[in-house]
C-alpha atoms as one frame of an Amber mdcrd trajectory, in Angstrom:
protein
   1.549  64.781 118.721   5.374  64.583 118.972   7.473  67.594 118.960   8.951
  66.682 115.177   5.120  66.640 114.175   4.428  69.880 115.816   7.290  71.692
 114.390   6.261  70.303 110.799   2.519  71.481 111.486   3.949  74.875 112.463
   6.518  75.241 109.580   3.484  74.262 107.033   0.990  76.729 108.486   3.607
  79.703 108.105   4.294  78.468 104.611   0.852  78.386 103.668   0.546  82.021
 105.199   3.560  83.044 103.164   1.881  81.300  99.765  -1.667  82.803 100.446
  -0.054  86.500 100.813   2.104  86.302  97.944  -0.080  85.023  95.648  -3.037
  87.138  96.366  -0.353  89.875  96.056   0.196  88.675  92.339  -3.859  88.316
  91.666  -4.381  91.815  92.700  -1.887  92.992  90.445  -2.381  90.712  87.453
  -6.532  90.490  87.899  -7.155  94.115  89.508  -4.535  96.422  87.530  -4.992
  94.324  84.172  -8.585  94.194  84.226 -10.736  95.709  86.813  -8.625  99.010
  86.953  -7.725  99.175  83.639  -9.523 102.307  82.563  -8.259 104.285  85.668
  -4.747 103.264  85.080  -5.002 103.829  81.171  -5.064 107.528  82.090  -1.216
 107.384  82.566   1.365 106.130  80.276   4.776 103.910  81.213   7.041 104.005
  78.368   4.700 105.387  75.754   2.108 102.701  76.464  -1.369 102.964  78.812
  -0.469 101.973  82.094  -3.466  99.343  82.388  -2.221  97.565  78.924   1.209
  97.359  80.244   0.274  95.668  83.464  -1.691  93.358  81.707   0.999  92.489
  79.439   4.216  93.350  81.252   3.425  94.297  84.744   2.199  91.160  86.193
   5.344  89.049  85.074   7.651  91.380  86.396   5.529  91.069  89.765   5.541
  87.743  89.696   9.046  87.394  89.189  10.079  89.231  91.883   7.622  87.260
  94.265   9.557  84.228  93.194  12.830  85.778  94.739  10.587  87.248  97.783
   9.385  83.570  98.512  12.483  82.084  98.033  14.133  84.432 100.672  10.845
  84.277 102.899  11.437  80.014 102.699  15.268  80.119 103.486  14.287  82.411
 106.950  11.503  80.026 107.628  13.881  76.814 106.902  16.756  78.417 109.588
  13.689  79.237 112.099  12.607  75.375 112.149  15.846  73.734 111.797  15.340
  72.238 107.773  18.434  74.312 106.280  21.058  72.198 105.275
């Protein structure tokens, strides 16, 4: 395996690690907070709405958008680390 292939494989592994972590966070927020922990979260209110309902309707979307920006930042760092930045 050439040095270029090793670098590309390491880049892809690190990229997959980031994807798995970020999508797991999104899954926990959307499925966990919106469905699994809904009853517990509904004891609290945010803006007049039960917190479990808020996460199901709005919170998971906000978290997803934030995770997109986090992913972009992580990928920019990763590109620089492996020399793929332009």
